[in-house]
PDB file with one MODEL, atoms N, CA, C and O in Angstrom:
MODEL        1
ATOM      1  N   UNK A   1     -33.649  19.631 -29.615  1.00  0.00           N
ATOM      2  CA  UNK A   1     -33.574  20.697 -28.632  1.00  0.00           C
ATOM      3  C   UNK A   1     -33.024  21.949 -29.315  1.00  0.00           C
ATOM      4  O   UNK A   1     -31.923  21.916 -29.864  1.00  0.00           O
ATOM      5  N   UNK A   2     -33.774  23.048 -29.288  1.00  0.00           N
ATOM      6  CA  UNK A   2     -33.315  24.276 -29.948  1.00  0.00           C
ATOM      7  C   UNK A   2     -32.052  24.849 -29.318  1.00  0.00           C
ATOM      8  O   UNK A   2     -31.838  24.742 -28.110  1.00  0.00           O
ATOM      9  N   UNK A   3     -31.223  25.456 -30.156  1.00  0.00           N
ATOM     10  CA  UNK A   3     -30.022  26.143 -29.684  1.00  0.00           C
ATOM     11  C   UNK A   3     -30.161  27.627 -29.949  1.00  0.00           C
ATOM     12  O   UNK A   3     -30.690  28.042 -30.981  1.00  0.00           O
ATOM     13  N   UNK A   4     -29.681  28.422 -29.005  1.00  0.00           N
ATOM     14  CA  UNK A   4     -29.657  29.864 -29.137  1.00  0.00           C
ATOM     15  C   UNK A   4     -28.218  30.308 -28.975  1.00  0.00           C
ATOM     16  O   UNK A   4     -27.521  29.847 -28.072  1.00  0.00           O
ATOM     17  N   UNK A   5     -27.766  31.207 -29.851  1.00  0.00           N
ATOM     18  CA  UNK A   5     -26.376  31.660 -29.816  1.00  0.00           C
ATOM     19  C   UNK A   5     -26.308  33.137 -29.445  1.00  0.00           C
ATOM     20  O   UNK A   5     -27.131  33.949 -29.868  1.00  0.00           O
ATOM     21  N   UNK A   6     -25.295  33.455 -28.641  1.00  0.00           N
ATOM     22  CA  UNK A   6     -25.066  34.826 -28.201  1.00  0.00           C
ATOM     23  C   UNK A   6     -23.616  35.198 -28.435  1.00  0.00           C
ATOM     24  O   UNK A   6     -22.727  34.348 -28.379  1.00  0.00           O
ATOM     25  N   UNK A   7     -23.383  36.479 -28.698  1.00  0.00           N
ATOM     26  CA  UNK A   7     -22.039  37.059 -28.700  1.00  0.00           C
ATOM     27  C   UNK A   7     -21.906  37.782 -27.368  1.00  0.00           C
ATOM     28  O   UNK A   7     -22.680  38.689 -27.062  1.00  0.00           O
ATOM     29  N   UNK A   8     -20.921  37.375 -26.581  1.00  0.00           N
ATOM     30  CA  UNK A   8     -20.763  37.910 -25.235  1.00  0.00           C
ATOM     31  C   UNK A   8     -19.307  38.319 -25.041  1.00  0.00           C
ATOM     32  O   UNK A   8     -18.399  37.560 -25.380  1.00  0.00           O
ATOM     33  N   UNK A   9     -19.082  39.498 -24.506  1.00  0.00           N
ATOM     34  CA  UNK A   9     -17.731  40.034 -24.330  1.00  0.00           C
ATOM     35  C   UNK A   9     -16.953  39.385 -23.211  1.00  0.00           C
ATOM     36  O   UNK A   9     -16.425  40.078 -22.342  1.00  0.00           O
ATOM     37  N   UNK A  10     -16.873  38.064 -23.216  1.00  0.00           N
ATOM     38  CA  UNK A  10     -16.123  37.338 -22.189  1.00  0.00           C
ATOM     39  C   UNK A  10     -14.631  37.499 -22.454  1.00  0.00           C
ATOM     40  O   UNK A  10     -14.176  37.360 -23.590  1.00  0.00           O
ATOM     41  N   UNK A  11     -13.875  37.790 -21.405  1.00  0.00           N
ATOM     42  CA  UNK A  11     -12.434  37.963 -21.555  1.00  0.00           C
ATOM     43  C   UNK A  11     -11.635  36.911 -20.796  1.00  0.00           C
ATOM     44  O   UNK A  11     -10.415  36.835 -20.940  1.00  0.00           O
ATOM     45  N   UNK A  12     -12.319  36.094 -19.983  1.00  0.00           N
ATOM     46  CA  UNK A  12     -11.614  35.101 -19.179  1.00  0.00           C
ATOM     47  C   UNK A  12     -12.575  33.988 -18.768  1.00  0.00           C
ATOM     48  O   UNK A  12     -13.776  34.051 -19.033  1.00  0.00           O
ATOM     49  N   UNK A  13     -12.021  32.971 -18.119  1.00  0.00           N
ATOM     50  CA  UNK A  13     -12.849  31.856 -17.652  1.00  0.00           C
ATOM     51  C   UNK A  13     -13.805  32.288 -16.547  1.00  0.00           C
ATOM     52  O   UNK A  13     -14.850  31.666 -16.356  1.00  0.00           O
ATOM     53  N   UNK A  14     -13.460  33.341 -15.820  1.00  0.00           N
ATOM     54  CA  UNK A  14     -14.374  33.858 -14.795  1.00  0.00           C
ATOM     55  C   UNK A  14     -15.664  34.364 -15.421  1.00  0.00           C
ATOM     56  O   UNK A  14     -16.756  34.112 -14.912  1.00  0.00           O
ATOM     57  N   UNK A  15     -15.527  35.079 -16.527  1.00  0.00           N
ATOM     58  CA  UNK A  15     -16.704  35.557 -17.270  1.00  0.00           C
ATOM     59  C   UNK A  15     -17.518  34.362 -17.781  1.00  0.00           C
ATOM     60  O   UNK A  15     -18.742  34.328 -17.655  1.00  0.00           O
ATOM     61  N   UNK A  16     -16.821  33.398 -18.350  1.00  0.00           N
ATOM     62  CA  UNK A  16     -17.497  32.225 -18.904  1.00  0.00           C
ATOM     63  C   UNK A  16     -18.250  31.468 -17.814  1.00  0.00           C
ATOM     64  O   UNK A  16     -19.372  31.011 -18.035  1.00  0.00           O
ATOM     65  N   UNK A  17     -17.640  31.336 -16.644  1.00  0.00           N
ATOM     66  CA  UNK A  17     -18.296  30.654 -15.530  1.00  0.00           C
ATOM     67  C   UNK A  17     -19.544  31.402 -15.074  1.00  0.00           C
ATOM     68  O   UNK A  17     -20.561  30.788 -14.754  1.00  0.00           O
ATOM     69  N   UNK A  18     -19.461  32.727 -15.046  1.00  0.00           N
ATOM     70  CA  UNK A  18     -20.614  33.532 -14.643  1.00  0.00           C
ATOM     71  C   UNK A  18     -21.768  33.341 -15.625  1.00  0.00           C
ATOM     72  O   UNK A  18     -22.919  33.191 -15.214  1.00  0.00           O
ATOM     73  N   UNK A  19     -21.460  33.346 -16.914  1.00  0.00           N
ATOM     74  CA  UNK A  19     -22.488  33.160 -17.942  1.00  0.00           C
ATOM     75  C   UNK A  19     -23.118  31.777 -17.809  1.00  0.00           C
ATOM     76  O   UNK A  19     -24.339  31.640 -17.877  1.00  0.00           O
ATOM     77  N   UNK A  20     -22.288  30.752 -17.619  1.00  0.00           N
ATOM     78  CA  UNK A  20     -22.810  29.382 -17.456  1.00  0.00           C
ATOM     79  C   UNK A  20     -23.713  29.294 -16.233  1.00  0.00           C
ATOM     80  O   UNK A  20     -24.777  28.676 -16.286  1.00  0.00           O
ATOM     81  N   UNK A  21     -23.290  29.910 -15.131  1.00  0.00           N
ATOM     82  CA  UNK A  21     -24.066  29.860 -13.897  1.00  0.00           C
ATOM     83  C   UNK A  21     -25.414  30.564 -14.068  1.00  0.00           C
ATOM     84  O   UNK A  21     -26.449  30.036 -13.662  1.00  0.00           O
ATOM     85  N   UNK A  22     -25.400  31.742 -14.663  1.00  0.00           N
ATOM     86  CA  UNK A  22     -26.626  32.533 -14.838  1.00  0.00           C
ATOM     87  C   UNK A  22     -27.630  31.786 -15.716  1.00  0.00           C
ATOM     88  O   UNK A  22     -28.792  31.634 -15.342  1.00  0.00           O
ATOM     89  N   UNK A  23     -27.183  31.323 -16.875  1.00  0.00           N
ATOM     90  CA  UNK A  23     -28.096  30.644 -17.797  1.00  0.00           C
ATOM     91  C   UNK A  23     -28.464  29.247 -17.312  1.00  0.00           C
ATOM     92  O   UNK A  23     -29.580  28.782 -17.545  1.00  0.00           O
ATOM     93  N   UNK A  24     -27.534  28.578 -16.642  1.00  0.00           N
ATOM     94  CA  UNK A  24     -27.784  27.233 -16.145  1.00  0.00           C
ATOM     95  C   UNK A  24     -28.855  27.167 -15.078  1.00  0.00           C
ATOM     96  O   UNK A  24     -29.452  26.113 -14.858  1.00  0.00           O
ATOM     97  N   UNK A  25     -29.105  28.294 -14.405  1.00  0.00           N
ATOM     98  CA  UNK A  25     -30.143  28.354 -13.367  1.00  0.00           C
ATOM     99  C   UNK A  25     -31.546  28.431 -13.958  1.00  0.00           C
ATOM    100  O   UNK A  25     -32.529  28.204 -13.252  1.00  0.00           O
ATOM    101  N   UNK A  26     -31.645  28.746 -15.237  1.00  0.00           N
ATOM    102  CA  UNK A  26     -32.960  28.902 -15.858  1.00  0.00           C
ATOM    103  C   UNK A  26     -33.591  27.533 -16.094  1.00  0.00           C
ATOM    104  O   UNK A  26     -32.952  26.632 -16.636  1.00  0.00           O
ATOM    105  N   UNK A  27     -34.834  27.387 -15.687  1.00  0.00           N
ATOM    106  CA  UNK A  27     -35.546  26.135 -15.891  1.00  0.00           C
ATOM    107  C   UNK A  27     -35.727  25.885 -17.387  1.00  0.00           C
ATOM    108  O   UNK A  27     -36.175  26.764 -18.123  1.00  0.00           O
ATOM    109  N   UNK A  28     -35.377  24.689 -17.823  1.00  0.00           N
ATOM    110  CA  UNK A  28     -35.500  24.333 -19.234  1.00  0.00           C
ATOM    111  C   UNK A  28     -34.191  24.399 -19.991  1.00  0.00           C
ATOM    112  O   UNK A  28     -34.091  23.864 -21.095  1.00  0.00           O
ATOM    113  N   UNK A  29     -33.167  25.054 -19.412  1.00  0.00           N
ATOM    114  CA  UNK A  29     -31.846  25.106 -20.046  1.00  0.00           C
ATOM    115  C   UNK A  29     -31.127  23.796 -19.733  1.00  0.00           C
ATOM    116  O   UNK A  29     -31.001  23.410 -18.571  1.00  0.00           O
ATOM    117  N   UNK A  30     -30.658  23.119 -20.778  1.00  0.00           N
ATOM    118  CA  UNK A  30     -30.017  21.823 -20.576  1.00  0.00           C
ATOM    119  C   UNK A  30     -28.503  21.855 -20.742  1.00  0.00           C
ATOM    120  O   UNK A  30     -27.805  20.995 -20.205  1.00  0.00           O
ATOM    121  N   UNK A  31     -27.985  22.842 -21.483  1.00  0.00           N
ATOM    122  CA  UNK A  31     -26.538  22.924 -21.679  1.00  0.00           C
ATOM    123  C   UNK A  31     -26.156  24.348 -22.062  1.00  0.00           C
ATOM    124  O   UNK A  31     -26.864  25.019 -22.813  1.00  0.00           O
ATOM    125  N   UNK A  32     -25.017  24.794 -21.528  1.00  0.00           N
ATOM    126  CA  UNK A  32     -24.467  26.102 -21.883  1.00  0.00           C
ATOM    127  C   UNK A  32     -23.010  25.886 -22.254  1.00  0.00           C
ATOM    128  O   UNK A  32     -22.211  25.442 -21.430  1.00  0.00           O
ATOM    129  N   UNK A  33     -22.668  26.204 -23.501  1.00  0.00           N
ATOM    130  CA  UNK A  33     -21.287  26.084 -23.971  1.00  0.00           C
ATOM    131  C   UNK A  33     -20.729  27.483 -24.172  1.00  0.00           C
ATOM    132  O   UNK A  33     -21.293  28.282 -24.919  1.00  0.00           O
ATOM    133  N   UNK A  34     -19.617  27.778 -23.502  1.00  0.00           N
ATOM    134  CA  UNK A  34     -18.975  29.083 -23.646  1.00  0.00           C
ATOM    135  C   UNK A  34     -17.620  28.904 -24.305  1.00  0.00           C
ATOM    136  O   UNK A  34     -16.874  27.982 -23.978  1.00  0.00           O
ATOM    137  N   UNK A  35     -17.310  29.793 -25.237  1.00  0.00           N
ATOM    138  CA  UNK A  35     -16.022  29.765 -25.929  1.00  0.00           C
ATOM    139  C   UNK A  35     -15.426  31.168 -25.820  1.00  0.00           C
ATOM    140  O   UNK A  35     -15.796  32.073 -26.567  1.00  0.00           O
ATOM    141  N   UNK A  36     -14.502  31.330 -24.882  1.00  0.00           N
ATOM    142  CA  UNK A  36     -13.922  32.643 -24.604  1.00  0.00           C
ATOM    143  C   UNK A  36     -13.196  33.194 -25.825  1.00  0.00           C
ATOM    144  O   UNK A  36     -13.299  34.383 -26.127  1.00  0.00           O
ATOM    145  N   UNK A  37     -12.459  32.329 -26.531  1.00  0.00           N
ATOM    146  CA  UNK A  37     -11.652  32.784 -27.680  1.00  0.00           C
ATOM    147  C   UNK A  37     -12.501  33.461 -28.751  1.00  0.00           C
ATOM    148  O   UNK A  37     -12.073  34.450 -29.347  1.00  0.00           O
ATOM    149  N   UNK A  38     -13.689  32.940 -28.999  1.00  0.00           N
ATOM    150  CA  UNK A  38     -14.554  33.519 -30.034  1.00  0.00           C
ATOM    151  C   UNK A  38     -15.671  34.371 -29.434  1.00  0.00           C
ATOM    152  O   UNK A  38     -16.515  34.911 -30.151  1.00  0.00           O
ATOM    153  N   UNK A  39     -15.659  34.482 -28.096  1.00  0.00           N
ATOM    154  CA  UNK A  39     -16.664  35.269 -27.366  1.00  0.00           C
ATOM    155  C   UNK A  39     -18.088  34.823 -27.716  1.00  0.00           C
ATOM    156  O   UNK A  39     -18.984  35.647 -27.902  1.00  0.00           O
ATOM    157  N   UNK A  40     -18.275  33.508 -27.802  1.00  0.00           N
ATOM    158  CA  UNK A  40     -19.581  32.982 -28.171  1.00  0.00           C
ATOM    159  C   UNK A  40     -20.135  32.061 -27.089  1.00  0.00           C
ATOM    160  O   UNK A  40     -19.396  31.415 -26.345  1.00  0.00           O
ATOM    161  N   UNK A  41     -21.456  32.028 -27.032  1.00  0.00           N
ATOM    162  CA  UNK A  41     -22.179  31.183 -26.090  1.00  0.00           C
ATOM    163  C   UNK A  41     -23.269  30.469 -26.877  1.00  0.00           C
ATOM    164  O   UNK A  41     -24.011  31.099 -27.631  1.00  0.00           O
ATOM    165  N   UNK A  42     -23.366  29.151 -26.701  1.00  0.00           N
ATOM    166  CA  UNK A  42     -24.412  28.359 -27.341  1.00  0.00           C
ATOM    167  C   UNK A  42     -25.217  27.696 -26.222  1.00  0.00           C
ATOM    168  O   UNK A  42     -24.673  26.964 -25.395  1.00  0.00           O
ATOM    169  N   UNK A  43     -26.518  27.967 -26.214  1.00  0.00           N
ATOM    170  CA  UNK A  43     -27.389  27.449 -25.166  1.00  0.00           C
ATOM    171  C   UNK A  43     -28.384  26.461 -25.770  1.00  0.00           C
ATOM    172  O   UNK A  43     -29.067  26.770 -26.747  1.00  0.00           O
ATOM    173  N   UNK A  44     -28.457  25.275 -25.181  1.00  0.00           N
ATOM    174  CA  UNK A  44     -29.479  24.297 -25.556  1.00  0.00           C
ATOM    175  C   UNK A  44     -30.567  24.365 -24.491  1.00  0.00           C
ATOM    176  O   UNK A  44     -30.293  24.306 -23.292  1.00  0.00           O
ATOM    177  N   UNK A  45     -31.807  24.489 -24.958  1.00  0.00           N
ATOM    178  CA  UNK A  45     -32.927  24.598 -24.023  1.00  0.00           C
ATOM    179  C   UNK A  45     -34.185  24.096 -24.696  1.00  0.00           C
ATOM    180  O   UNK A  45     -34.272  24.041 -25.922  1.00  0.00           O
ATOM    181  N   UNK A  46     -35.162  23.728 -23.877  1.00  0.00           N
ATOM    182  CA  UNK A  46     -36.418  23.303 -24.475  1.00  0.00           C
ATOM    183  C   UNK A  46     -37.223  24.523 -24.932  1.00  0.00           C
ATOM    184  O   UNK A  46     -36.846  25.665 -24.671  1.00  0.00           O
ATOM    185  N   UNK A  47     -38.328  24.261 -25.613  1.00  0.00           N
ATOM    186  CA  UNK A  47     -39.111  25.328 -26.230  1.00  0.00           C
ATOM    187  C   UNK A  47     -39.730  26.299 -25.222  1.00  0.00           C
ATOM    188  O   UNK A  47     -40.171  27.385 -25.599  1.00  0.00           O
ATOM    189  N   UNK A  48     -39.765  25.915 -23.949  1.00  0.00           N
ATOM    190  CA  UNK A  48     -40.369  26.784 -22.937  1.00  0.00           C
ATOM    191  C   UNK A  48     -39.476  27.973 -22.582  1.00  0.00           C
ATOM    192  O   UNK A  48     -39.931  28.924 -21.947  1.00  0.00           O
ATOM    193  N   UNK A  49     -38.206  27.920 -22.992  1.00  0.00           N
ATOM    194  CA  UNK A  49     -37.268  28.992 -22.662  1.00  0.00           C
ATOM    195  C   UNK A  49     -37.149  29.938 -23.855  1.00  0.00           C
ATOM    196  O   UNK A  49     -36.626  29.565 -24.905  1.00  0.00           O
ATOM    197  N   UNK A  50     -37.636  31.156 -23.683  1.00  0.00           N
ATOM    198  CA  UNK A  50     -37.576  32.145 -24.763  1.00  0.00           C
ATOM    199  C   UNK A  50     -36.165  32.716 -24.868  1.00  0.00           C
ATOM    200  O   UNK A  50     -35.558  33.048 -23.849  1.00  0.00           O
ATOM    201  N   UNK A  51     -35.635  32.836 -26.081  1.00  0.00           N
ATOM    202  CA  UNK A  51     -34.320  33.453 -26.250  1.00  0.00           C
ATOM    203  C   UNK A  51     -34.249  34.848 -25.631  1.00  0.00           C
ATOM    204  O   UNK A  51     -33.208  35.250 -25.110  1.00  0.00           O
ATOM    205  N   UNK A  52     -35.349  35.575 -25.689  1.00  0.00           N
ATOM    206  CA  UNK A  52     -35.382  36.922 -25.117  1.00  0.00           C
ATOM    207  C   UNK A  52     -35.196  36.889 -23.605  1.00  0.00           C
ATOM    208  O   UNK A  52     -34.591  37.798 -23.037  1.00  0.00           O
ATOM    209  N   UNK A  53     -35.708  35.852 -22.951  1.00  0.00           N
ATOM    210  CA  UNK A  53     -35.543  35.714 -21.497  1.00  0.00           C
ATOM    211  C   UNK A  53     -34.073  35.464 -21.152  1.00  0.00           C
ATOM    212  O   UNK A  53     -33.557  35.999 -20.171  1.00  0.00           O
ATOM    213  N   UNK A  54     -33.408  34.647 -21.969  1.00  0.00           N
ATOM    214  CA  UNK A  54     -31.983  34.404 -21.749  1.00  0.00           C
ATOM    215  C   UNK A  54     -31.191  35.686 -21.974  1.00  0.00           C
ATOM    216  O   UNK A  54     -30.281  36.005 -21.209  1.00  0.00           O
ATOM    217  N   UNK A  55     -31.543  36.418 -23.025  1.00  0.00           N
ATOM    218  CA  UNK A  55     -30.862  37.674 -23.322  1.00  0.00           C
ATOM    219  C   UNK A  55     -31.042  38.663 -22.181  1.00  0.00           C
ATOM    220  O   UNK A  55     -30.102  39.369 -21.816  1.00  0.00           O
ATOM    221  N   UNK A  56     -32.230  38.716 -21.622  1.00  0.00           N
ATOM    222  CA  UNK A  56     -32.508  39.617 -20.503  1.00  0.00           C
ATOM    223  C   UNK A  56     -31.608  39.294 -19.304  1.00  0.00           C
ATOM    224  O   UNK A  56     -31.072  40.203 -18.669  1.00  0.00           O
ATOM    225  N   UNK A  57     -31.445  38.014 -18.997  1.00  0.00           N
ATOM    226  CA  UNK A  57     -30.560  37.604 -17.895  1.00  0.00           C
ATOM    227  C   UNK A  57     -29.119  38.021 -18.185  1.00  0.00           C
ATOM    228  O   UNK A  57     -28.423  38.522 -17.302  1.00  0.00           O
ATOM    229  N   UNK A  58     -28.674  37.811 -19.426  1.00  0.00           N
ATOM    230  CA  UNK A  58     -27.309  38.178 -19.787  1.00  0.00           C
ATOM    231  C   UNK A  58     -27.107  39.691 -19.779  1.00  0.00           C
ATOM    232  O   UNK A  58     -26.031  40.172 -19.421  1.00  0.00           O
ATOM    233  N   UNK A  59     -28.125  40.436 -20.167  1.00  0.00           N
ATOM    234  CA  UNK A  59     -28.012  41.897 -20.164  1.00  0.00           C
ATOM    235  C   UNK A  59     -27.862  42.437 -18.743  1.00  0.00           C
ATOM    236  O   UNK A  59     -27.148  43.415 -18.524  1.00  0.00           O
ATOM    237  N   UNK A  60     -28.522  41.815 -17.791  1.00  0.00           N
ATOM    238  CA  UNK A  60     -28.382  42.228 -16.395  1.00  0.00           C
ATOM    239  C   UNK A  60     -26.927  42.031 -15.948  1.00  0.00           C
ATOM    240  O   UNK A  60     -26.343  42.905 -15.307  1.00  0.00           O
ATOM    241  N   UNK A  61     -26.353  40.877 -16.293  1.00  0.00           N
ATOM    242  CA  UNK A  61     -24.943  40.617 -15.991  1.00  0.00           C
ATOM    243  C   UNK A  61     -24.053  41.614 -16.741  1.00  0.00           C
ATOM    244  O   UNK A  61     -23.057  42.092 -16.197  1.00  0.00           O
ATOM    245  N   UNK A  62     -24.409  41.920 -17.971  1.00  0.00           N
ATOM    246  CA  UNK A  62     -23.645  42.850 -18.800  1.00  0.00           C
ATOM    247  C   UNK A  62     -23.549  44.227 -18.154  1.00  0.00           C
ATOM    248  O   UNK A  62     -22.487  44.849 -18.163  1.00  0.00           O
ATOM    249  N   UNK A  63     -24.643  44.696 -17.603  1.00  0.00           N
ATOM    250  CA  UNK A  63     -24.648  46.010 -16.956  1.00  0.00           C
ATOM    251  C   UNK A  63     -23.727  46.017 -15.740  1.00  0.00           C
ATOM    252  O   UNK A  63     -23.046  47.010 -15.485  1.00  0.00           O
ATOM    253  N   UNK A  64     -23.700  44.926 -14.996  1.00  0.00           N
ATOM    254  CA  UNK A  64     -22.859  44.845 -13.801  1.00  0.00           C
ATOM    255  C   UNK A  64     -21.380  44.655 -14.156  1.00  0.00           C
ATOM    256  O   UNK A  64     -20.500  45.157 -13.457  1.00  0.00           O
ATOM    257  N   UNK A  65     -21.115  43.933 -15.241  1.00  0.00           N
ATOM    258  CA  UNK A  65     -19.731  43.582 -15.580  1.00  0.00           C
ATOM    259  C   UNK A  65     -19.092  44.530 -16.595  1.00  0.00           C
ATOM    260  O   UNK A  65     -17.868  44.582 -16.719  1.00  0.00           O
ATOM    261  N   UNK A  66     -19.919  45.270 -17.311  1.00  0.00           N
ATOM    262  CA  UNK A  66     -19.398  46.144 -18.358  1.00  0.00           C
ATOM    263  C   UNK A  66     -19.069  45.416 -19.654  1.00  0.00           C
ATOM    264  O   UNK A  66     -18.428  45.988 -20.536  1.00  0.00           O
ATOM    265  N   UNK A  67     -19.497  44.166 -19.781  1.00  0.00           N
ATOM    266  CA  UNK A  67     -19.249  43.384 -20.988  1.00  0.00           C
ATOM    267  C   UNK A  67     -20.440  43.503 -21.935  1.00  0.00           C
ATOM    268  O   UNK A  67     -21.568  43.703 -21.487  1.00  0.00           O
ATOM    269  N   UNK A  68     -20.197  43.383 -23.243  1.00  0.00           N
ATOM    270  CA  UNK A  68     -21.294  43.461 -24.205  1.00  0.00           C
ATOM    271  C   UNK A  68     -21.981  42.112 -24.337  1.00  0.00           C
ATOM    272  O   UNK A  68     -21.378  41.061 -24.119  1.00  0.00           O
ATOM    273  N   UNK A  69     -23.257  42.168 -24.698  1.00  0.00           N
ATOM    274  CA  UNK A  69     -24.064  40.960 -24.930  1.00  0.00           C
ATOM    275  C   UNK A  69     -25.012  41.245 -26.072  1.00  0.00           C
ATOM    276  O   UNK A  69     -25.661  42.291 -26.098  1.00  0.00           O
ATOM    277  N   UNK A  70     -25.100  40.315 -27.029  1.00  0.00           N
ATOM    278  CA  UNK A  70     -26.115  40.421 -28.084  1.00  0.00           C
ATOM    279  C   UNK A  70     -26.404  39.035 -28.629  1.00  0.00           C
ATOM    280  O   UNK A  70     -25.592  38.118 -28.509  1.00  0.00           O
ATOM    281  N   UNK A  71     -27.570  38.903 -29.226  1.00  0.00           N
ATOM    282  CA  UNK A  71     -27.894  37.630 -29.874  1.00  0.00           C
ATOM    283  C   UNK A  71     -27.078  37.525 -31.145  1.00  0.00           C
ATOM    284  O   UNK A  71     -26.968  38.489 -31.902  1.00  0.00           O
ATOM    285  N   UNK A  72     -26.510  36.363 -31.378  1.00  0.00           N
ATOM    286  CA  UNK A  72     -25.730  36.151 -32.591  1.00  0.00           C
ATOM    287  C   UNK A  72     -26.666  36.014 -33.779  1.00  0.00           C
ATOM    288  O   UNK A  72     -27.767  35.476 -33.665  1.00  0.00           O
ATOM    289  N   UNK A  73     -26.209  36.508 -34.914  1.00  0.00           N
ATOM    290  CA  UNK A  73     -27.054  36.409 -36.111  1.00  0.00           C
ATOM    291  C   UNK A  73     -26.715  35.188 -36.922  1.00  0.00           C
ATOM    292  O   UNK A  73     -27.328  34.948 -37.962  1.00  0.00           O
TER     293      UNK A  73
ENDMDL
END
């Protein structure tokens, strides 16, 4: 199962919960791991889920929350 990593400006468990909820609703996403301390998110999903689609969902949340979001390199 492919993993996609993001750098997300999470500052608390509330942010982490929001990210998990948003990505967890996507069909094909099987696991979302958030690490507030390192501001990282690791998503496991099947091949039908494009990383760009996940990024788009996170960017929408980013605009509302004022937190940064980018794909990890």
